PLY file of the C-alpha trace (Angstrom):
ply
format ascii 1.0
element vertex 357
property float x
property float y
property float z
element edge 356
property int vertex1
property int vertex2
end_header
0.86 28.78 -13.21
2.86 27.98 -10.07
1.52 29.00 -6.64
3.01 32.14 -5.11
3.36 31.38 -1.42
4.36 34.98 -0.71
1.03 36.23 -2.11
-1.69 33.69 -1.33
-4.69 33.10 0.92
-2.44 32.38 3.91
-1.07 35.91 3.67
-4.63 37.12 4.34
-4.73 34.93 7.44
-1.32 36.25 8.50
-2.69 39.80 8.26
-5.67 38.90 10.44
-3.44 37.18 12.98
-1.15 40.21 13.03
-4.15 42.47 13.59
-5.13 40.51 16.69
-1.57 40.37 18.02
-0.71 36.85 16.84
1.87 35.54 14.38
1.63 33.00 11.57
4.85 31.13 10.91
6.32 31.34 7.40
3.76 33.84 6.05
3.77 37.64 6.21
0.93 40.16 6.38
-0.19 41.99 3.25
0.87 45.63 3.85
-2.01 47.32 2.01
-4.56 45.09 3.76
-2.94 45.67 7.14
-3.27 49.42 6.62
-7.00 49.17 5.91
-7.58 46.90 8.92
-5.72 49.18 11.33
-7.78 49.93 14.47
-10.91 48.18 13.14
-13.02 46.37 15.75
-14.93 43.95 13.50
-13.11 41.76 10.97
-15.10 39.68 8.47
-13.46 37.11 6.20
-15.77 35.82 3.46
-14.74 32.89 1.25
-16.88 32.59 -1.88
-16.27 29.10 -3.21
-15.02 29.06 -6.79
-15.05 32.82 -7.37
-11.70 33.02 -9.15
-10.50 36.20 -10.83
-11.32 34.90 -14.33
-14.83 33.93 -13.21
-15.43 37.47 -11.96
-14.10 39.04 -15.16
-16.34 36.80 -17.30
-19.52 37.39 -15.36
-19.48 40.83 -13.68
-19.27 44.23 -15.34
-16.41 46.60 -14.63
-18.70 48.85 -12.60
-19.87 46.03 -10.31
-19.35 46.42 -6.57
-16.93 43.49 -6.44
-14.70 44.73 -9.26
-14.70 48.26 -7.84
-13.36 46.96 -4.53
-10.47 44.84 -5.79
-7.40 45.30 -3.67
-5.29 42.90 -5.73
-5.19 39.44 -7.28
-3.50 36.74 -5.25
-2.38 33.18 -5.88
-4.24 30.09 -4.80
-2.62 27.59 -2.48
-2.04 24.29 -4.29
-3.90 22.02 -4.89
-6.52 24.57 -5.94
-9.47 22.84 -4.37
-11.88 23.42 -1.50
-10.81 20.72 0.95
-7.21 21.93 0.83
-7.65 25.68 0.75
-10.49 26.14 3.24
-8.68 23.86 5.71
-5.56 25.96 5.23
-7.44 29.21 5.75
-9.14 27.91 8.90
-5.96 26.44 10.37
-3.38 29.02 9.13
-1.40 26.05 7.79
-0.59 24.60 4.39
-2.30 21.45 3.07
0.86 19.41 3.64
0.73 20.51 7.29
-2.98 19.77 7.86
-3.09 16.52 5.87
-6.14 17.74 3.91
-4.81 17.45 0.38
-7.70 16.58 -1.95
-11.40 15.97 -2.30
-10.83 12.26 -1.68
-7.79 10.63 -0.08
-6.75 7.01 0.37
-6.53 5.93 4.01
-4.68 2.65 4.27
-6.17 1.75 7.66
-9.65 1.72 6.07
-8.56 0.63 2.57
-10.84 3.31 1.20
-10.73 6.56 -0.71
-12.65 8.87 1.61
-14.21 12.23 0.77
-12.59 14.11 3.63
-15.23 16.84 4.05
-18.13 14.36 3.96
-16.70 11.18 5.52
-18.02 8.97 2.74
-16.44 6.46 0.39
-15.64 8.32 -2.84
-16.17 5.35 -5.12
-19.25 3.78 -3.52
-20.95 6.79 -1.89
-21.29 4.85 1.37
-21.60 7.04 4.46
-18.95 6.10 7.01
-18.80 6.18 10.79
-15.01 6.28 10.82
-13.14 9.13 12.43
-10.48 10.45 10.09
-6.96 10.43 11.54
-6.29 13.98 10.29
-7.44 17.17 11.94
-6.47 20.76 12.70
-7.28 23.57 15.12
-8.91 26.75 13.84
-6.54 29.69 14.15
-9.13 32.00 15.71
-10.15 29.61 18.49
-7.19 30.84 20.54
-8.48 34.44 20.68
-9.47 35.06 24.31
-10.52 38.70 23.97
-12.30 38.43 20.60
-15.81 37.08 19.99
-15.58 34.70 17.03
-18.26 33.48 14.64
-18.33 30.91 11.84
-21.14 31.05 9.26
-21.74 28.02 7.04
-24.40 27.25 4.39
-27.53 25.24 5.09
-25.80 21.85 4.67
-24.32 22.44 8.12
-27.44 21.23 9.89
-26.52 22.67 13.28
-25.37 26.16 12.26
-26.24 26.51 8.59
-27.72 29.58 6.93
-30.26 29.07 4.15
-28.56 31.49 1.73
-25.84 34.13 1.47
-28.34 36.91 2.23
-29.04 35.39 5.65
-25.28 35.22 6.28
-24.99 38.89 5.32
-27.80 39.79 7.72
-25.97 37.98 10.52
-22.75 39.86 9.75
-24.62 43.16 9.93
-25.88 42.15 13.39
-22.35 41.18 14.48
-20.99 44.56 13.37
-23.25 46.18 15.97
-21.47 44.38 18.81
-19.55 46.40 21.38
-16.90 43.66 21.60
-14.08 42.98 19.16
-15.17 40.29 16.69
-13.82 38.01 14.00
-16.20 36.26 11.61
-15.42 33.54 9.07
-18.16 33.19 6.46
-18.10 30.43 3.83
-20.55 30.38 0.90
-20.70 27.42 -1.51
-21.60 29.65 -4.46
-20.72 30.33 -7.21
-18.85 26.98 -7.20
-21.98 24.84 -7.14
-23.53 26.62 -10.13
-20.27 26.71 -12.10
-19.69 22.96 -11.71
-23.13 22.26 -13.12
-23.51 24.99 -15.76
-20.00 26.05 -16.81
-17.98 29.18 -16.18
-20.00 31.73 -18.16
-23.57 30.44 -18.20
-26.60 32.63 -17.59
-27.15 30.90 -14.23
-23.62 31.77 -13.06
-24.01 35.41 -14.14
-27.26 35.60 -12.18
-25.68 34.05 -9.05
-22.66 36.36 -9.16
-24.77 39.46 -9.70
-26.88 38.48 -6.70
-23.73 38.01 -4.59
-22.48 41.39 -5.83
-25.69 43.09 -4.67
-25.60 41.34 -1.30
-22.03 42.48 -0.68
-23.05 46.02 -1.54
-25.94 45.69 0.91
-23.48 44.54 3.59
-21.29 47.53 2.86
-24.26 49.92 3.15
-25.63 48.50 6.40
-22.68 47.30 8.49
-21.75 49.48 11.44
-18.63 51.59 12.01
-15.22 50.02 12.75
-15.85 47.11 10.35
-13.75 45.72 7.51
-14.83 42.97 5.12
-12.27 40.81 3.32
-13.60 38.71 0.45
-11.64 36.05 -1.41
-12.09 32.62 -3.01
-10.63 29.19 -2.42
-10.02 28.65 -6.16
-11.37 29.34 -9.63
-12.68 26.83 -12.20
-12.15 25.96 -15.84
-14.56 24.40 -18.35
-13.26 20.87 -18.69
-13.23 17.81 -20.93
-13.38 14.49 -19.08
-11.01 11.61 -19.84
-12.44 8.29 -18.60
-9.59 6.02 -17.59
-11.66 2.85 -18.03
-11.36 3.53 -21.78
-7.62 2.81 -21.47
-7.31 -0.85 -20.36
-3.51 -0.82 -20.60
-3.44 2.00 -18.02
-6.03 0.22 -15.83
-3.93 -2.96 -15.83
-1.08 -1.06 -14.16
-3.11 0.41 -11.29
-2.71 -1.15 -7.85
-5.26 1.24 -6.35
-7.91 3.43 -7.86
-6.79 7.01 -8.61
-6.98 9.44 -5.71
-7.08 13.14 -4.72
-8.68 15.10 -7.59
-9.75 14.91 -11.21
-7.16 17.58 -12.06
-4.50 16.66 -9.51
-4.57 12.89 -9.71
-2.27 10.46 -7.97
-1.65 6.91 -9.25
-0.39 3.80 -7.45
1.11 1.52 -10.13
2.85 -1.83 -10.42
5.31 -0.81 -13.14
6.50 2.79 -13.02
8.44 2.84 -16.28
5.63 1.29 -18.30
3.05 3.58 -16.70
5.04 6.69 -17.59
5.51 5.50 -21.16
1.83 4.73 -21.64
0.67 7.91 -19.89
2.80 10.08 -22.15
1.61 8.14 -25.19
-2.10 8.44 -24.39
-2.00 11.93 -22.87
0.75 13.89 -24.65
-0.79 17.23 -23.68
-2.79 18.51 -20.75
-0.79 17.23 -17.78
2.52 17.52 -15.99
3.46 14.04 -14.73
5.68 13.83 -11.63
7.01 10.99 -9.56
6.34 11.48 -5.85
9.95 12.57 -5.27
9.82 15.04 -8.16
6.53 16.46 -6.94
7.80 16.91 -3.38
10.71 18.95 -4.77
8.51 21.02 -7.08
7.19 24.55 -6.58
3.74 23.14 -5.82
4.87 22.07 -2.34
5.99 24.62 0.24
7.65 22.67 3.03
7.16 23.72 6.62
6.47 21.29 9.47
5.03 18.68 7.14
2.20 16.63 8.62
3.30 13.03 8.94
0.41 11.65 6.86
0.91 13.98 3.91
3.28 11.86 1.81
1.10 8.77 2.25
-1.63 10.43 0.24
0.70 10.82 -2.74
1.18 7.57 -4.64
3.87 6.80 -7.21
2.86 9.46 -9.75
0.98 12.76 -9.62
-0.60 14.19 -12.77
-1.15 17.96 -12.55
-3.59 19.37 -15.13
-2.35 22.42 -17.06
-5.05 22.46 -19.74
-8.79 21.69 -19.92
-8.62 17.93 -19.32
-9.71 16.06 -16.17
-9.58 12.39 -15.16
-12.44 10.24 -13.95
-12.15 6.49 -13.57
-15.64 5.41 -14.66
-18.26 6.69 -17.10
-20.89 6.22 -14.38
-19.31 8.94 -12.25
-21.01 12.33 -12.23
-19.68 14.56 -14.99
-19.32 18.26 -14.27
-18.99 20.99 -16.88
-16.29 22.89 -14.99
-13.58 21.59 -12.68
-10.67 22.77 -10.55
-7.45 21.60 -8.81
-5.27 22.22 -11.87
-2.71 24.97 -12.42
-4.27 27.14 -15.12
-4.70 30.84 -14.36
-8.47 30.24 -14.35
-8.04 28.04 -11.27
-5.04 29.63 -9.57
-5.84 33.36 -9.63
-8.26 34.57 -6.95
-9.33 38.09 -6.00
-8.69 39.94 -2.76
-11.64 42.29 -2.28
-11.84 44.70 0.67
-14.30 47.31 1.88
-14.55 49.03 5.23
-16.44 51.59 7.28
0 1
1 2
2 3
3 4
4 5
5 6
6 7
7 8
8 9
9 10
10 11
11 12
12 13
13 14
14 15
15 16
16 17
17 18
18 19
19 20
20 21
21 22
22 23
23 24
24 25
25 26
26 27
27 28
28 29
29 30
30 31
31 32
32 33
33 34
34 35
35 36
36 37
37 38
38 39
39 40
40 41
41 42
42 43
43 44
44 45
45 46
46 47
47 48
48 49
49 50
50 51
51 52
52 53
53 54
54 55
55 56
56 57
57 58
58 59
59 60
60 61
61 62
62 63
63 64
64 65
65 66
66 67
67 68
68 69
69 70
70 71
71 72
72 73
73 74
74 75
75 76
76 77
77 78
78 79
79 80
80 81
81 82
82 83
83 84
84 85
85 86
86 87
87 88
88 89
89 90
90 91
91 92
92 93
93 94
94 95
95 96
96 97
97 98
98 99
99 100
100 101
101 102
102 103
103 104
104 105
105 106
106 107
107 108
108 109
109 110
110 111
111 112
112 113
113 114
114 115
115 116
116 117
117 118
118 119
119 120
120 121
121 122
122 123
123 124
124 125
125 126
126 127
127 128
128 129
129 130
130 131
131 132
132 133
133 134
134 135
135 136
136 137
137 138
138 139
139 140
140 141
141 142
142 143
143 144
144 145
145 146
146 147
147 148
148 149
149 150
150 151
151 152
152 153
153 154
154 155
155 156
156 157
157 158
158 159
159 160
160 161
161 162
162 163
163 164
164 165
165 166
166 167
167 168
168 169
169 170
170 171
171 172
172 173
173 174
174 175
175 176
176 177
177 178
178 179
179 180
180 181
181 182
182 183
183 184
184 185
185 186
186 187
187 188
188 189
189 190
190 191
191 192
192 193
193 194
194 195
195 196
196 197
197 198
198 199
199 200
200 201
201 202
202 203
203 204
204 205
205 206
206 207
207 208
208 209
209 210
210 211
211 212
212 213
213 214
214 215
215 216
216 217
217 218
218 219
219 220
220 221
221 222
222 223
223 224
224 225
225 226
226 227
227 228
228 229
229 230
230 231
231 232
232 233
233 234
234 235
235 236
236 237
237 238
238 239
239 240
240 241
241 242
242 243
243 244
244 245
245 246
246 247
247 248
248 249
249 250
250 251
251 252
252 253
253 254
254 255
255 256
256 257
257 258
258 259
259 260
260 261
261 262
262 263
263 264
264 265
265 266
266 267
267 268
268 269
269 270
270 271
271 272
272 273
273 274
274 275
275 276
276 277
277 278
278 279
279 280
280 281
281 282
282 283
283 284
284 285
285 286
286 287
287 288
288 289
289 290
290 291
291 292
292 293
293 294
294 295
295 296
296 297
297 298
298 299
299 300
300 301
301 302
302 303
303 304
304 305
305 306
306 307
307 308
308 309
309 310
310 311
311 312
312 313
313 314
314 315
315 316
316 317
317 318
318 319
319 320
320 321
321 322
322 323
323 324
324 325
325 326
326 327
327 328
328 329
329 330
330 331
331 332
332 333
333 334
334 335
335 336
336 337
337 338
338 339
339 340
340 341
341 342
342 343
343 344
344 345
345 346
346 347
347 348
348 349
349 350
350 351
351 352
352 353
353 354
354 355
355 356
């Protein structure tokens, strides 16, 4: 499934910007969402990590609060992964404009693959003191006449909330404000549970049903002039891991260790023709293999004012997963039952859920 950049998470941001009298370049508001938001004082945007459309359909009944408040299904920005999409939502820019393009990216000045949201070496786990040379401004920081809030989980030691219920309670308090407000709320579930247990485990059903009840509680207790927009950064798919160290002929061609994502993997190689031949021999299904030039011309990239670092993070080849398979380099790396960053519908379709008072 190719991304639809006329119907994606950035169109939600464009609608919010339009509501507050701003304008997002390249992206247009969603008409039906704009109509619901009209004249509302309190705008809440909730991103539930990993809660793709297929995940919801597998784990919540048709009469659940979430499914009864679907506005529509939208497309995920690509790559369909948290570092890219949440940075895009917060900045109102695409991943190729922010420079945040994968879970881990190779920075030549440090000669390391760095987990961009944690500032640690992906392959060694070493915590780093480096300051990454990529950054962005949050789109809502420019609002002078709007009180803005950002609610993160407990891993944010300064501002973190211990669970989604405590975030919901804070949003209810915010809705009682006499000022205009915008709130961005990020929750790391159900993604965390899905990675560990799979897309339709009992644990995931329990987590999603709890989230469903908490959203209903928010709807029942928030004050007048409030609208809540709920979406996800991506979905997930149950995955089978391919360990590249089991393919010594592939390893021999690598100049650097693979980068970006397990399902959107970029390779720096010393012989492009031989690499392509061996890749297609070993992995005849499951991936679309692009050269950098081919990838940059593909539908996965929507070009705007491309950030100058973006193309550096793409090596000679990019393998995009279109089936259940994912790449890891070593057997010792942590194996997860479900993954994302590929282009299946499971990963690329996310819900747009809206309720208001």
